[in-house]
C-alpha positions in Angstrom: 179.1 243.0 203.8 179.0 246.8 203.2 175.8 248.7 202.5 176.4 248.9 198.8 177.1 245.2 198.4 174.1 244.3 200.5 171.8 246.4 198.3 173.3 245.0 195.1 172.4 241.5 196.4 168.9 242.9 197.1 168.7 244.3 193.6 169.7 240.9 192.1 166.9 239.3 194.1 164.4 241.9 192.8 165.7 241.4 189.3 164.5 237.8 189.4 160.9 239.0 189.7 161.1 241.4 186.7 159.9 238.9 184.1 157.0 237.7 186.3 156.0 241.3 187.2 156.0 242.3 183.5 154.1 239.3 182.5 151.5 240.0 185.2 151.0 243.6 183.9 147.8 243.8 181.8 148.8 245.2 178.5 146.9 247.4 176.0 146.0 245.5 172.9 147.4 247.4 169.9 145.5 246.3 166.8 145.2 249.3 164.5 147.4 252.0 162.9 146.0 254.6 165.3 146.6 252.5 168.4 150.2 251.7 167.2 150.9 255.4 166.7 149.5 256.2 170.1 151.8 253.6 171.7 154.8 255.1 170.0 153.8 258.6 171.2 153.5 257.1 174.8 156.9 255.4 174.4 158.5 258.7 173.3 157.0 260.6 176.2 158.0 257.9 178.8 161.6 257.7 177.6 161.9 261.5 177.6 160.3 262.1 181.0 160.5 259.1 183.3 164.3 259.3 183.9 164.0 262.8 185.3 161.1 262.1 187.7 163.3 261.2 190.6 166.2 263.6 189.7 163.7 266.5 189.7 162.8 265.6 193.3 166.4 265.1 194.6 168.7 267.5 192.8 168.1 270.4 195.4 168.7 268.0 198.3 171.9 266.7 196.8 173.2 270.3 196.2 172.4 271.6 199.7 173.3 268.4 201.5 176.7 268.3 199.7 177.4 271.9 200.5 176.5 271.3 204.2 178.7 268.2 204.5 181.7 269.9 202.8 181.3 272.9 205.2 181.1 270.6 208.2 184.1 268.6 207.0 186.2 271.8 206.9 185.7 272.4 210.6 185.1 269.0 212.3 184.8 265.3 211.9 181.8 263.0 212.3 183.2 261.7 215.6 183.9 265.2 217.0 180.4 266.4 215.9 178.9 263.4 217.7 180.7 264.5 220.9 179.3 268.1 220.6 175.8 268.0 222.3 174.7 271.3 220.9 176.1 270.7 217.5 177.8 273.4 215.4 176.5 276.4 213.6 178.1 277.4 210.3 177.6 280.5 208.2 176.6 279.8 204.6 178.9 281.2 201.9 176.6 284.0 200.7 174.1 284.5 203.5 172.2 282.6 206.3 173.5 279.6 208.3 172.8 276.1 209.3 173.1 274.1 212.5 174.2 270.5 212.5 174.0 267.8 215.1 175.0 264.1 215.1 173.9 260.9 216.8 176.7 259.2 218.8 175.8 255.7 217.6 176.6 254.4 214.1 175.6 254.8 211.4 175.9 258.5 212.1 172.7 260.5 211.5 173.4 264.2 210.8 170.5 266.5 211.6 170.8 269.8 209.8 168.6 272.9 210.2 168.9 275.5 207.5 168.2 279.1 208.3 167.8 281.1 205.1 171.0 279.5 203.9 172.4 280.4 200.5 175.6 278.4 199.9 176.1 279.1 196.2 177.1 282.5 194.9 176.1 281.5 191.4 172.6 280.3 192.4 170.3 282.6 194.4 168.6 279.7 196.1 167.8 279.9 199.9 167.0 276.9 202.1 165.1 276.9 205.3 164.1 273.8 207.3 165.3 270.4 208.3 167.4 267.9 206.4 168.6 264.5 207.9 171.5 262.6 206.4 172.4 259.1 207.3 176.1 258.4 206.6 177.2 255.2 204.9 180.5 255.3 206.8 182.3 257.2 209.5 183.4 260.3 207.5 181.3 263.3 206.5 182.4 263.7 202.9 182.1 260.3 201.2 181.0 259.0 197.8 177.6 258.0 199.0 175.2 258.0 202.0 172.6 255.6 203.3 169.7 257.9 203.7 168.2 261.4 202.9 165.3 263.0 204.7 164.4 266.5 203.6 161.5 267.8 205.8 160.0 266.2 208.9 156.5 265.0 210.0 155.3 268.6 210.5 157.6 270.7 208.4 159.0 270.8 204.8 162.5 271.8 203.6 161.7 274.9 201.6 163.9 276.3 198.9 163.1 279.7 197.5 164.4 281.8 194.6 163.3 285.3 193.4 164.6 286.8 190.2 163.5 289.4 187.7 163.5 289.8 183.9 162.4 292.9 182.1 158.8 293.6 183.0 158.4 290.5 185.1 159.2 289.2 188.6 159.4 285.4 189.1 159.4 283.8 192.5 159.8 280.1 192.9 159.2 278.0 196.0 160.1 274.3 196.2 158.8 272.4 199.3 160.4 269.0 199.8 159.3 266.2 202.1 160.4 262.7 201.4 162.4 259.8 202.6 165.2 258.0 200.7 166.8 254.9 202.1 169.4 252.5 200.6 172.7 253.5 199.1 172.7 256.9 197.4 175.7 258.0 195.4 176.5 261.7 195.4 176.3 263.0 191.8 179.1 265.6 192.4 181.5 262.9 193.5 181.1 260.5 190.6 184.5 259.8 189.2 185.7 258.5 185.9 184.5 255.0 185.0 181.6 255.3 187.4 183.4 254.8 190.7 180.7 255.7 193.3 178.2 256.1 190.4 175.8 253.3 191.5 172.7 253.7 193.7 169.9 251.6 194.9 167.2 253.2 197.1 163.6 253.6 197.9 161.9 257.0 197.8 158.6 258.0 199.3 157.2 261.5 199.5 156.8 264.6 197.4 158.2 267.8 195.9 155.9 270.7 195.4 157.1 273.5 193.1 155.3 276.8 192.8 156.2 279.4 190.3 154.6 282.8 190.6 154.8 285.4 187.8 154.0 289.1 188.4 153.9 291.9 185.9 152.8 295.5 186.4 149.1 295.9 185.5 148.4 292.2 185.3 147.0 289.6 187.7 149.7 287.2 189.0 149.8 283.8 187.4 150.7 280.7 189.4 152.0 277.3 188.1 152.3 274.4 190.5 154.2 271.1 189.8 154.0 268.3 192.2 155.9 265.0 192.0 154.7 262.3 194.4 156.6 259.1 194.9 154.8 256.1 196.4 157.5 253.7 197.7 159.4 253.7 194.5 162.4 251.4 194.4 165.0 252.8 192.0 168.4 251.5 190.8 170.7 254.0 189.0 174.2 254.0 187.6 176.4 256.7 186.0 179.7 255.8 184.3 182.1 258.3 182.7 185.0 257.4 180.5 188.6 258.2 181.8 188.7 261.5 179.9 185.0 262.3 180.6 184.2 262.1 176.9 181.5 259.5 177.1 178.7 259.0 179.6 176.6 255.9 180.2 173.4 256.4 182.4 170.9 253.9 183.5 167.7 254.2 185.6 165.6 251.2 186.6 162.3 251.6 188.4 161.7 248.2 190.0 158.3 249.0 191.5 156.2 251.7 193.0 154.3 254.7 191.5 155.0 258.3 190.7 152.4 261.0 190.0 153.4 264.1 188.0 150.7 266.8 188.6 150.7 270.2 186.9 148.3 273.0 187.9 148.0 276.4 186.3 145.4 279.2 186.2 143.7 277.4 183.3 143.5 273.8 184.6 145.4 270.8 185.8 147.0 267.7 184.3 148.2 264.5 186.0 150.4 261.7 184.6 150.9 258.5 186.6 153.5 255.8 186.3 153.1 252.4 188.0 156.4 250.6 187.5 157.1 246.9 187.1 160.8 246.8 186.2 161.1 249.7 183.7 164.7 250.3 182.6 166.0 253.3 180.7 169.5 253.5 179.4 171.4 256.2 177.5 174.9 256.4 176.1 176.3 259.8 175.1 179.5 260.5 173.2 180.2 264.2 173.6 183.2 264.6 171.1 181.2 263.2 168.2 177.8 264.4 169.5 175.8 261.2 169.4 173.5 259.3 171.8 171.7 256.0 171.9 168.7 255.2 174.1 167.1 251.9 175.3 163.7 251.4 176.9 162.8 248.0 178.4 160.4 246.6 180.9 156.8 247.3 182.0 154.9 250.3 183.2 151.2 251.2 183.6 151.1 254.7 182.3 148.1 257.0 182.7 147.7 260.1 180.5 146.1 263.3 181.9 142.4 263.4 181.6 142.7 266.5 179.3 144.7 264.5 176.7 143.3 263.6 173.3 140.8 260.8 172.9 143.5 258.7 171.1 145.9 258.7 174.1 145.9 255.1 175.4 146.3 254.7 179.2 147.2 251.2 180.5 150.0 248.6 180.5 153.0 249.0 178.2 155.8 246.4 177.8 158.9 247.6 175.9 161.7 245.7 174.4 164.6 247.5 172.7 166.0 245.3 169.9 168.3 247.9 168.5 169.2 251.1 170.5 167.6 254.3 169.2 170.6 256.2 167.8 170.7 259.8 166.8 173.1 262.7 166.3 173.0 265.7 168.6 174.7 268.3 166.4 171.7 268.9 164.2 168.4 270.7 164.7 166.5 267.6 163.9 165.3 265.1 166.5 165.4 262.3 164.0 166.9 258.9 164.8 169.2 257.2 162.3 168.5 253.7 163.5 166.7 251.7 166.2 164.1 249.1 166.8 161.5 249.0 169.6 158.9 246.3 170.3 155.8 247.5 172.2 153.4 245.0 173.9 154.5 242.3 171.4 152.1 243.9 168.9 154.0 246.8 167.4 157.5 246.6 165.9 158.9 250.0 165.2 162.1 250.4 163.1 163.8 253.7 162.5 166.0 254.6 159.4 167.9 257.5 158.1 167.8 258.3 154.4 171.1 256.5 153.9 170.0 253.3 155.7 166.5 252.6 154.3 166.2 249.0 153.1 165.2 248.3 149.5 161.5 248.5 149.0 160.8 251.2 151.7 160.4 254.9 150.9 163.4 257.2 151.4 162.5 260.0 153.9 162.8 263.6 153.0 162.4 264.9 156.6 165.3 263.1 158.2 163.8 259.8 159.4 161.6 257.0 158.3 159.4 255.4 161.0 158.4 252.0 159.7 156.0 250.0 161.9 154.6 246.5 161.6 151.3 246.0 163.5 150.6 242.4 164.3 147.7 240.9 162.3 147.1 244.4 160.7 149.9 245.5 158.4 152.8 247.9 157.9 152.8 251.7 157.9 155.5 254.3 157.0 156.0 257.9 158.2 158.4 260.4 156.8 159.2 262.7 159.7 161.8 264.5 161.8 160.7 263.4 165.2 158.6 260.7 166.8 156.2 263.1 168.4 154.8 264.0 164.9 152.8 260.7 165.1 150.5 262.6 167.5 148.3 263.5 164.6 147.9 259.8 163.5 147.4 258.8 167.1 144.9 261.5 168.0 147.0 262.0 171.1 148.3 265.6 171.2 
């Protein structure tokens, strides 16, 4: 059994626990218009942000790891590298270099040390520090790997970028130190119909991003964003059509927790996600500019302390009955159709002006949000985006 097949079997085993995990998650009781609106605001925030939590942590590592493996493959093989005790040193495309060594045993573990390496002419990003890659097979450039380890016990992998705009200089530092283990597909090598587009891995560690802005005559301002993953088990899939016109994406957080912390000169805000089988799915059709989104499963979601009094932190259980569908070629964020059940208490249905059932008001702003709150009643909102329910929710 290969690595991917083994982890698919593991994923199936974990999938059997989803229902029990979701049922065991204490849910927020939603028994008023305000609470229902707050749950919808939370659902909108989660479906927009949660899928990017892991990709925000990993995109730099994929880019630099991919560039390093391709450069290695151009001059050596994994077997020859393993027989070279001192490893090889390769100049990066633009500036700097990296040194790579390999274990002799299989699976091959490639230890890379970046020295101010800038491999991309189009991106002024420089990497310094260690990166460990565990190959899934015996070749350097493959569709997936078995492990990623930016940083080490005593050092981070640091990626820096400095750029200027009129009247302002921005410097960005991203410090990465985490462990990914499982089967990890390389995004740059995903082919049509999703061949090599499926991953299953555990991630544990952090990304710390610091952006410093300096302008003549002003005090520098600093913004920090830290993503911390606590043993998060993630399943992802990406599938393109043969002509790359359509894209199907899916991310499932089986368990674990992620903290999203933002610190600025004026304060800090922290969101926390504790997962119990949360699945996000999106289908995009580029020629006709449409997308549909589904959100299912359970998560304990904690708003920042600075959020409005109406923001409800706690357990959420989502069930998409009809995918949330919208067009991307307009300035509106309105959905034309969709139905989402939240905690078994709130049933949200979305309608365009042309699809409103008889007896409901026709929206003038692009979308009717119709909600049924269990044992309370029904409510309608004429709006152009779900976030506008913040005023009803008291959750800005």
